[in-house]
N, C-alpha and C positions, 0 to 999 in steps of 0.2 A: 556368546553374543547376548545382549539384553533382549528380552522378549518384548516385542512391540506389536500391538494389534493393528494389522494392516491388511488391506485387500489390494491385490495386484492383478492386472490383466496384461497379457503379452502385447496385444495391439488393439487399440480402439482409436482409429483415425477420425478426427473431427475436422471436417472441411469448413472453410469459410462460407457463411450464408450472406449473400449480397443480393439486393434487389436488382431486377433487370435494368440494364443501362448504367450501372454504377461502375465507374472506372476504378481500377485498383492495381497498384504496383506490387501488391502482396497477395495476388490471387493464388499463387502456388503455396503460400504459407499454410501449414496445417498444425493442429494440436494433436498429439498422441497421448491418450490417457495412460498414466503409468501406475499410480498408487493412491491410496487414501490412508490417512492416519486418524484413528479413532480413539486411541488410548495411549497412556504412557507405558513405561516398561513394567510397571506393577499392575497394569490392567485397569487403572483408574481412567474412566472415560473423559474425553474432552467435554467441556460445557460452554456452549456459545462462544467459541473462539472468534475473537474480533480482529486479530492481527496476525500477519505473516510477514516477517522481515527476513531478507536473505542477503547473502554476500557470495563472493567468489569461492569456488570449491564446494558449492551447494551447501553452504552453511545456512541453517534455518533457525529462526527464533519464532516460536508460536506464543501469542498472547492468549492464554487459556482463561478468558475473562471470567466466566462463571465460577471457576475454581480459584480465581485471584492469584494467578501465578504465570510465570514465563517458563517455557520448556525449550531446551536447546538440543539441536540435532545436527548431524551431518548426513546428508542424503546421498547415497551411492548405490548404483545398480539396483534400484527399486527397493532399497532397504534404508530405513531410518535408524541411524545409530545414535542412541541417546547419550548426551554429553553433560546434562545437568539440569537442575530445576532452580528457579529463582522465586522465592516467596518472601516478601518484605512488608512490614507494616506501612512503609511509605508508598507502597504500590499495591493497593487493594483491588483495583479494577482496571488492569492493563488493557489498553485497546491497541492503537496503532504503535508499531515498533519499527525502529530503524537500527542498522548496524553501522558504526563508524569505520573509518579506514584503519583504526587501531584495534578493531574487534570489540569495542565496547558497545553496550546496548543502550539505546534511548527508548523509553516507553512512556506513552501518554496515559496517565490515570484519568479515565473518563469521568469519575465521580469528583475527584479533587481538582481536576483541571490544572494539572501540572505535569511537567516532563521530568522523569527520573532517569538518572544515569547509573548503570550498574556494570560491573565487570562480567566477563564470560563465566567466571567462577561463581558469580552470584553476590559479590560484595557490593554494598551500596557505595557509590562514588559521589553522590550528592544529588540535589534537586536543582534544576536550571533556574537560577534567580537572575532575571534580566537587570542590567545596570545601565544607566544613562538614557533611559527612555525619554522621549520628549515630554515636557511638562504638561502639555495639554492632553496627553494620553499615557499617564505614568503607570497604569495597570495593564495587565495582559490576560486575556481569557482564551487559551488555546483550544481550537477545535480539532486541529491536525497539524502535522509538521513534516518537513522533509530535511534531508541532510545532503550537502554537496560533497564533492571530492576532497575539499579542504576541511570538512567537518563543520562548516558553518550551518546554522540552523535557519530554516525558513518556516516561521510559525504563522499559521492562519489564525489571526486574532479576531474572533467574532465579536469581541467587546468594543472594538474601535474600527471595524471594517478596514482592515489593512493586513498586509503580510509583513511581519517583523523579521528582519535579518539580524542574527546574532552571531558573534564569535563563539567558538566552543566554550569559552569562559563565561558566556552570558552577556558580554559587553555589546551594547547596541551599535549596529553598523548603519542601517538605514531602514526606511519603511517604504513599502510598495503600496500605493493607493488602490482601492477597489475601482473597477470601471464605473463610468457615470451611470450606466443602466445595468442592473444586475438583479438576480433573484437571491438565492442563498448559496454562498460559496461553502463547499463542504470538505474539499481536500486540495492539497497542493503537492507539486512534484517539481524537481529541478534536474536539468540534464548536465552533461559533463562540461558544457560551455557556459553554464550559469544562467541559461534561459529558464524562467520560472513559468509553470503552468498551474492554473487554478480551475477547478471543476465547479460549475454552477448546476446544482441539483434541480432547481426550479426551471431554468431555461434549457436544461440538458445540452449545455455547450461548454466549450473550453476557452478560457482567456489565457493570454500569455504576456510576459514582460521580458524583453531582452536584458542581458546583463547590464546592471546599473540604470535601467529604465525606471522612471518615477512612478509609473502606474500600469495597471493591466489594461490590455486592449483585446478585442475579440479575435480569436484564432479560428474557431470553427463556427459554422452556422448552427442554429438550434437543431438538435438531433432527436426531436420527439418521435419521429417515425421509427427510430431504432432503440431508444432508451426511455424507460418509464420513470425511473427514480435513481439516477446515477449518483453514487456517493464516494467513489474511490478512484484515484488515478495514479498511475506510475509510468515511468519512462524507462525503456531498456537501453542497452549500450548501442543499439542500432538507431536510436532516436525515435522509435515507435512509441506511441502513447496507448496504454492499455487502460480502458475505462470499465469499471465494474458497475453494473446496474443491479442495485440491491433488490428492488421489487420484481424486476423482470427476470433475474437469474441469468443474465447474459454478459458476455465480454464483447466490447467493441474496440477495434484497433484503428487508430488514426495515424496519419503520417505527421511530420513536423510542421506541415502547413495547415493541419486541421482537417485534411481530406479523409473521408471514410475509406478504410482499407479492407476491413473484414468484420464479421460478426459471428461469434461462436457461442455454443452451449444454449441451454434453456432451463426453465424452471422445473424442478423435480427432485427426487431423492435418489435416483439411480446414479451409477458411476457416470461422470461426465455431465451431470445435471447439478444445479445449485438451488439452494433455498436461502434467500436473504444473505448473500455473500457480503463480505466486507473487504478487507485489504487483500491485494494481490502484489506479488513481486516477481521479477524475472532475473535470473542470474546470468553471468557472462557465458556460462555453459549452455544457455538456452533452456533452463528448467523454470517452469512457471508454477508457483505455489499460490493457492487461493484459500483464504480462511472462509470455509463454507459454514457460516455461523449456525443456521437453524438445522443443518444436518449434523451438527456437532462433530465436525471433522475438518481436516485440511486435505485438499485434493492436489495432486501433482500431475503436471502435463509436460511433455517435451515439445518444444517449439521447433518445427521442421520448416526451414526456409528453402 
């Protein structure tokens, strides 16, 4: 077995932290700390990992941003099994990553502001080049993106205040307009039914758009009491929304209606604490991965419902 630098704990149960009087249908849900990944199989430490994308079977792709590479793993029984490294001149600063239904990897280069497609084996498959964009906004500046079950891309375009929906080939499908009143939208997610969710960092709230809706509308109220500077959102197979608070070092869980369900973790360097985390993802098996950027690691938790 390849040597991976990892710390593991048998059981650290992290219960939801909710203010008095908060109703929650997920009060019994807990996070159990499982492991942390600090280095690759050669002992090279992670450097400011900004992305953690996952898929069924606990397949994990880490955007090791500071080292300019992607690392591929399968996580089983608290062990990270290394399956390959991706390092390409077309992808010098990978940040958010997603895995398609075909097992291909899509990664956003945060410096070059483009989405790169690679195979699990590390071969370059191309750069997403949108075609057929509306003439009044023919360029695209991606801040983040999500992928649906059919591998369509939902690109948060901060250059034109919209979410651009693309076919896997890059062909334009439609645009989803920003809400009338908003702060800075920093991330996007999409569920199995095609509902789109967008995270507003400034307002600390979530907007949504049903499948084929033309614009985002408010889903949650402002959550400033619980979030300081949220920057990442993902949706699991149960429909729960997981919001990562970069500055506060916490995770907040909302239901599909935008109601607060739970609040986990806090700021720090110990196991189960976060320092300026970025992307999180949840697998069908109930494994939660978090790119714990300033602790230079990826943390793993088991979601117990």
